[in-house]
N, C-alpha and C positions, 0 to 999 in steps of 0.2 A: 504494500500500500504506500501511496505517496505520503511524505512527511508534512504535517501541518506546521507552518511557521507562525501563522496568525490565527487565533480562534477568539471570536467575539461572542459573548453570551449575554443576551438580554441587557445590552448596554443602554443606559439612560443618562441624559444630560438635560438639566433644566436651568433656566435663567429667570431670576425674579424681575418682574416688571412693576415698578411702583411698590405699594405696601402689601397688596393682597393678591396680585395676579402673578401667575407663573407661566412662562413660555416653555412648552414641552418641545424642545428643539430636537431631541433624539429619544425615541420611546421604544424600548424592547427590541433593539436591533441585534440580530445574530447572524454571523457568517464566518467562513474560514477561508484562508488563502494558503495554498500549498507552496512549499519552498520552491523558488525559481519560477513561479507562475505570476500572472497578472490578473487582478480582479478589477474590472471596470465598474465604477459606480456612477449612475446617471439619474437624472431627475430635474425637475424645474428649479429655478433659482429660489433659494430659501427653504429647500426641502430638508436640509440638515447634512448634506454630503460633507461639507468642509468641517462641520462640528464633529462628525464621526472621525474624520482624519486627525483633527487636533486632539480629541479626547483619547484616541488610540495612542498618540505619541506623548500623552500626559501634559500637553500644553494647556488642556482643561482637565480639571478633576471630574471624575465620573460621579453621578448621583445614584448609581445602581448598576448591577451587572458586573461583568468581568471583561477585561481586555487582555488576553493571554498572548505573550510573545515568547515563543519557544518553550511553552509550558508554564511560564510564570506570569502572574497578574501584574501588569505594569503599575497599577495603582496601589499595590501592596509591597513593592520592592523597597527595602530600607533606603533612607536618604544617602547613606554612604556608598550605595551601589547605583544610584541614579545616573551619575556621571558616566559610568561604564555602559549603562543602557543607552544613553544618548548617542554613543558611538555606533551602536548597532541599528539604530532607527533614525532616519533623517527625513527631511521634507524639502520639496521643491515648490516654492510658492507661486501663486497665480500671477502676480504683477512684477515683472522683472524691473520695472522702473522704481517701485517702492520698496522692494525687498533687499536692495543693495545699499550699503552706507555710502552716500555721495562724497563723504570726506576721506574715504580710504581708497587706496589704489586697488586694482583688481588683484594684484599679488597678495596684498594684506588681507583682502576679503577671503580669498581661497585658502590662504595659509592660517587663518585665525584658529580653525579647529586643530590644526597641527600643534599650535602653541598651547592651546587650552589643555589638550590631552597629552602634551609632551611626547609627541611621536617622533621628533627628530632631535638628535643629540648635538648636531653642529649646524652652523649657519649654512655651510655648503650643502649639507644633506637637506636642509629646509628648502633652500632655493631650488635644488634639483627636483624635489618632490612637487613644488608649486609649478615648475615648468612642465613636469610630466603630466600633471592634472590638466593644465591648460591645453596641452597637445592632445590629450585623451578626448577632450570635448570639441576638438577642431579649431582651437585658437593657437596663437603663436606665443613664444616666450617673450617677445617684445611687448605683448599686451599687458604684461605684469605691472609695468610702471604707469599705465594709463588709469584714468578715473572712469567710473561708470557712465558719466554723461557723454563720453567720447565713443560710445558703442551704440549699435542699433539694438532694437528689442530682442531679436533673435540671438545676438551675441551676448546680451546681458543674461538671457535665460541660460545660455551655455555656461556663463560664469556661475550662475546659481546651481547648476548641475554639478560643476566642478567643486563648488563649496560643499555640497552634500556628499560627494564622493571622497572628500579629503580624509575623512576619519575611517574609511573602510567599512561602510554600513552593509548590512544584509538586507534591510527592508527600507524602501523609500515610498513616502506618500507624495504622489504627484498631484497637487491641488490645482486643477485647471491650468496646468503648466503650459498649455499652448493656446488658450483662449484669447490672450492679448496680442497674439502674433498674426502676421499676414499668412494667407493660406499656403503659399509656397514655403515659407519659413516653418510653418507647422509641420509639414512633411519632413523637413530636414531634422527637426528636433525629435519627432517620433522615431525616425530611423536611427538617430543617435541613441535614444533611450533603449530601443530594442537591441541594438548592437552591444551596448554596455551590459544589458541584462544577460545576453548570451556569453559575453566575455567574462563577466564577474560573478555570474550566478545570482543576480539580484532578484528580489521579490518586490512587486509593485502593488500599491493601491492607486489606481489611476482614476481620478475624479474628473469628469468632463461633461460638457453639454453636447459635443459633436458626436452623434451616434455612429457616423461612418468611421471616425477615427477609433472609437471604442471597439467596434467590431473588428477593426484591423489589428489592434494591439492587444486586446484582452483575451484571456483563456475562458474566463467566466464573467458574467455580468450580474450586478445587483441593481435593482430599480427602487429608488426611494420616492416616497410621497408624503409630504408633511410630517417628517420625522420618523416615519416607519418604513420598513422594507416591505414591498408588495410582491416582489417576484425576484427569484434568483435562478440562474440556469447557465449551462455552457453557452458561450457566445453564439455559435451557429444555431443552437436550439432556440434560444430566446428570440433571435431576429427572424427566424423562419416560422416559429410556432409560439407566439406570445399567448399567454393564457389569462392575464389580468386585464380588465378593461382599460385601466390606465396605461399599461404598457402598449396596448394596441393603439390608443390615441396618441401616445408619445411618438411611436414609430410612424403613424400616419401624418404627423405634423412635420416630419423631416422632409426637406426638399428632395425630389426625385425626378431626374431628367427623363421622364417617360410619360407622354400624354395619356396613354391608356390607364396607367396607374393613377394618374392625377384625378381622373374621374371617379375611380373606385375608392380612393382614400377619403373623399370628402365626407362620406357618411360616418366615418370613424373619428372625425376631428373632435377634440374635447371642447365642451362649452361650459359656461358658468365660471364663477370666481373661486379661487382657492380659499377655503375657510381659514380662520385664524387658528394658530397653534397655541394661543393663550387660553388656558383653561378649556381644552377641547371637550366636546360632548362625547358621551359613550358611543360605541359602535365604530364601524369602519370609517376612516377619515375621508375616504373617497366618495362616500354616500351622496353628498349634495350634487356631485357631477356625474354620477353613474346611472346609466339608463336601465340597469338591471337591479337596482337596490330594492330590497324587501325589508319587512319589519325585522327579520332576523339580522340583517346587516346593520340596522340602526340600533339594535339592542346591545350588541357586543362586538368587540374587535375580533375579526377572524384570525386564527393562528396561521403562521407561515408553515404550511404543511406540504410534504412531498406528494405530488400527484403523479409524477413520472420519475424515473431514475435520474437523480441529480437536478430535478426541476421542481422548485418549491414556489407555491403561490399562496398569498394571504387573501383568499376570496372564498366565500361560501358557494359561489356559482362560477367556478373557473370555466373559461370558454376557449375556443380555438381562434377563429377569426370572426368576432361578433359584428353584427350589423344592428346599430341602435334601433330600438323600437320607436316608431314614429309617434310624435306627440308626447 
């Protein structure tokens, strides 16, 4: 059996809003990622994808559940071992313009982790490692003396990737790592991430909006809606045979250069507004927008249950390719 590097069990993260209201950002989320694999996480803006990634890396404290890395709960690891944990788990942030310190040179940014974890014994060793990291992500050693404002968005994201790689991590959260880049640059960064994964044996949580990129890069896909997981499956299975009404609508909303497909997808487009995650009502959170909702759906949250091998759906009425009921 494949070895699980990441195992998340019933993870919860809440934020207090005012004196009496609570934002349920992440509610009862469970998934696994096998070592050397990529889990793509998709969903509308504000659904909790980034919060899951940050809580998994302990940038946020969890309010319930477990986030296991290599069998250990990251939120229960003693303080004296947290520094070692941060070496093994890193993050590539969404905005390459905001995630790099404008006052530091690229060499200093990439080499900061080397200094914090004391991974180099001499200045010569440190410089050689910084140059090696820059060249690994497609930059030149001459770039080490420049500042972030002297680079394009794609180059800055490469710097962010080099910074994440500097401490030799096993797991990287890619939080919308390509969304702020031009389309042609997105492909270059994706190819770089895939090459590094193969070369270094990395494991990824790949958070994104671009479904076509997720299908290209991910082994498995998890679909989030309003803080909950509604469907998980191998990538090809989910894209070819979605079973949750939200997933069907999400895929239908993706642009497709096929006139015949364009006509057929309109019936599955999502309508209505996303409800608030502040003090949510009981039941399935997709109910207000679901054409198949019943009293059962409104009464209790459906569990994320396996309906086919490796295919889990949080729906009392899982479907294949639904056509919404008129009216």
